[in-house]
N, C-alpha and C positions, 0 to 999 in steps of 0.2 A: 504494500500500500504506500501511497505518497506520504511524505512527512506531514505530521499533524502539528499545527502551530497552536500552542496552548498558553493561556495566561493563568497564573497560579495565585490564589489568595491565601495568605497566612496571617496569623496574629503576630503580635510583637515578639513573643517568645520564640516561636518556630521560625520567624523571620530573622532571628539573631540580633534583635535590637535590645533585648533585656527582659526582665521578669515583670513582676507586679508593679515595680516602680516606674515602668514605661507603659503601663496600661492606658494612659491618657493620650498617647501619641495618635495624631491624625493619620489618614491614609498617605502612603508614600509609594512611589514607583521605583523599581530596580530592574535594570536589564538582566535577562537571563535567570537561571534558577537560584534559589536559596533554600537552605535547610532540607526539608523532605523532597523538594524539587530535584535536588542533586541525585538522591536515591531513585527517584522516578525516572530520570533520564538514563540512569545506569540500567534499570530494568527494561526500559523501552527506548532503544536508540532511534526508533522511527518517530518518537514524539519529541518535539523541540519546544522548550519553555522559552518563549520570546521575552517574557517579563514576569515579574512578581510584584503583586500589590500587597502591602502590609498595613495593618492598622491595629491600634491598641484595643484590648477587650472592653475596657471601660468606655472608651470613646465611641465604639460601635453600639454598646448597650445603652448609653445615655443620650445618644444623638442619632438613633438608628436611621431614620428617613434621610436626614441630611448627610450622614456618613456614607450611606449606600450610594447616594447621588455622587458624592466625591469619588468613591471607588469606581463606579461606572464611568465617570468622566475621565479618570486617569486611564482606564482601559481604552476608551474611545480615542483619546489624544495620542497615546503611545503605541497602541497596537492596531487600531483602526480595522481595516478589512482583513488584516493578516490572521486574526484569531479564528480558529476553527472550533474552539472549545474552551470552557473555563473549568478549572479544577479548584476546589476549595478544601483546605485541610490536608489530612485527616484531623478531626477535632475530638475524636474519642468520646469521653463522657464529660468534657468541659462545657458547661452550660452556656456561658457568655460566648465562647468561641463557636460553639455549635449554632447558636442563634444567628451569629454574624454570617457564618458560612451559608446557612439556609437563605438568609435575606439577600446576600450578594448573588447566589446562584439564581434565585427567582428573578431578581432584577435583570440580570444579564439575559436570561431566557426571554423575558418580556420586552426589554428595550432594545437589545442588540440582536435578538432572534438567533441566538447561538445556544447549543446544548451546554448544560452545566452539570457537574457531578460533585458531591461531597461524600465524606465517609464519617459515619457516626456510630457510636455505641447505641444499641437499640433503646436503652433507657434514657438517652440524652433527651431533654425536654424539647429540643428542636425537631426531633423526629415527628412527634404528633402534629406539630405546627406546619411543617414543610413537606411531609412525605407525599402528599397528593400532587404537589407542584414540581418537586425536585427529585431526581434520581439519587438515592442515598445508598452507598455501599456499606454493608455491615462491617463494623470495626470492633476491635477489642475495647476494653474500658480504659486503657492507658497506653503510653508510648511503647510499651513492650510489644504491642501488636503493630508497630509502624510498618514493618516490611510487608506483612500480609495485607494491611489496609491499602498501602500504596499499590501493591500488585493487583488487588481487586479493582482499584480505580482505573488502572491501566487497561485491564481486560475489558471493562465496561466502556471506557472511553473509546476504544477502537470500534466496538459494536455500534455505539451511538453515531460516530462519525460516518460509518458505513450504512447508517440507517437500518440496522438490524434490530429485531425485537429483543427486548430485555425480559428474561424470565427469572423472577426472584428465586425459584427453586434451584436453578442451575448457575446463575450468575452472581450469587452472593449479595444481592441487593435486598433492601427492606421493602416489603410489600407496600405499594402506594395506596392500598385500601380502596381502589376504584372498583365499582361493581360491574360485573359483566353478566349478560343473560346466558343461562344454560338451560337445557331441556332435560327433564327427568321422565321416567316411565310412568310415575304416579304423582298425584297432587301432594302438596305439602301436608294437607290434612290426613291423607291416607298414610303417608310416611310417618307422621307423628303417632297415629294410632298403632301402626305396626311396631314402632319403637316402644310405645307404652306396653303393648302386649308382651314383647320380649322381656321387658323389665319385670312385669308381673309373673311371668313364668320362671324367672330367674335365669334367663338366657343372656348371653353377652349382647350388649347394645352400645351404640356410639352416637352421640349427638352430632348433628350437622353444623352446630354452632359452638365452637370451642369456648368454654367458659374460662375466665381468668382464674389463676391459682394464686392465692395469697398466703404468705407465711403466717403462722400463728405463734404467738409468744405466750407461754403459760403464765398466769398471773402470780405475782409473788405472794407469800403468806401475809396476812394482815400484821400491822405493827402492834406489838403487844401493849405498849403504853405510849400513846401519843403525847401525854403530858410531860414526858421526859425526852421526847425525840426531837432531833433537828430536822426540819422540813424545808425543802428547797422549792424554788419556782423556776420553771422552764416554759418558754412560750414559742410557738411558731407563728404568732400573730404580728411579729415585726416591731415590738416595742423596744426602742433603743433610746439612748440619751439624745437630746436635741442636737441636730446637726449630723447624726449618723456617722460617728467618728470612724467606724470600721468599714464604712461604705458597703454595707450589706445590700445586695441587689434586691429590687422589688419583686423579681421573679427569677426562677432558676438559681436560687442562692448557691454560691460556691463556698460560703463560710457562715460561721455563727459568731455572735459576740458574747463576751463575758464581762458583766458589769457589776459594780458595787452597789449595795443597798444600805451600807453603813450610814447611820445618822438620818435616814429617810423614814418618815412616817407614812407618807403617801406620795404618789407621782403627781406632777402638775403639768399643764400644757407648756409651761416655760422650761421644765426640766427634761421632759420626754415626749416622744412622738412615735407614730408607727410609720414604717417604710414599706409596708405590705402593699403590693399592687393588685391584689385579687379581691378586695372588698372596699366599700366606701369608707374612707378613713375619718370622716367627720366626727363620729361619736367617740372613736378611739383617741383622736387628737384633743377633743374637748376634755376628756377624762381618761388618761391612759390606764387608770386602775380598772377600767371595764375589761381590759384584755389581760393585764398583769395585776392581779388583785392584792397589791401591797397593803392597801388600807385595811382590808379584811384580815390579812395575815397578822398585822400588828395587833388588831383587836383580839384575835385568838391567842396571840402571845401574851398579851396583858391579862387575859382571862385564865391563863394557865392551861388552856386546852391543848396547846402544843408546847414543847419545851422551849424551842427558839426557832426563829427563821434564819436560814443560812444567809450569810452576809453577801453572797454572790448569786446573781441570777444569770441565766443563759437565754439568748434570743436569736431566732433566725426567721426565715420566711419559707412557708411551705408551698407557696404558689409556684406550680410547675417544677418544683425541685424533684430530682430523680429519686427513685426508691433507694438506689445504691448509695447516693450521696446522703440521704436522710439516715440510712443505717450507719454510715460512717460517723455522722454527727452524734447519733444516739450512743454509739460505743464510746466515743471520746468524752462526751458530757457525763455519761454514767461513771466512767473512771474518775473524773474530777469530783463528782458528787460523793463517791465513796471516800475519796481522800479528804473531803470536807467533813466527813462523819455524818452525812445525811442518811437518815433511815427511811425517808419517804420523799416523794416529789409530786408536786401538783403541776400537771401539764395543761396549759391553756392554749386554745387556738383562736379563731376569729369569731 
């Protein structure tokens, strides 16, 4: 096949510009490949990366529409008609990076009318948002899966350029969730009755609609004496000190915050706010205790119904945060609570 001319989108880290301290960098153009692009060209000599666009994760997350316009503008200015395809990532399970990859891919397809591919871990929150519009190659959860992810992107890129059909079952892409008509020998009602009868007879049966499988956590035994116990507060409702010092994202959170309650009797609109982007923040900002009930916990402390309230609370945002990332937060926070001597925790949401 003829050489395929590609533009590659990367965040500041994979573009070699720096880590979180460079996450506010705006879009920049570089001729040729950078970072994962060098591996890509090694795996596929018939693909030429004519240029790489980089941008900081925070810049893309906080100014998405304008930032995407800048990225597309750089591609038009520097690559023009040369581009056959856009590749973005791999972004693995990085939420901000994945969202940026999805947004850039969709914009290039719509505005430049060129195919675009990214590679994401299936639980990356960008998958649900962009899978219907963008071809997404299945990637591992972290950079250890770089070679496989890049190889998958290369294989799918060649098929897209040659206008071949992509089959998730064989090409390693994530299903786009698009419905297609199929014809069955019997109606849905008859198939449902047949399945019910097999179940009643104790025969093997299988639903046509796969149900989600959720992990279950056995509940801990009750605290024997709350009046002597240290109780902690943890929230996924996004209650943080005013100004959001840790810059926790309003969606697809990549971090949680750890904040002091020492000397505080209640939270105030001047001292705390919510950064959650998944609900109307009006009432939470009017009275942050509605989401993080410090006022009530102090009452229980004074009444002797609990031994004491832990001096530190933890906060993050559950909005579109991946299950894997949430499990990571839970393990880390639980370890810190144990170190604090907490015997119980009250978990509040929105």
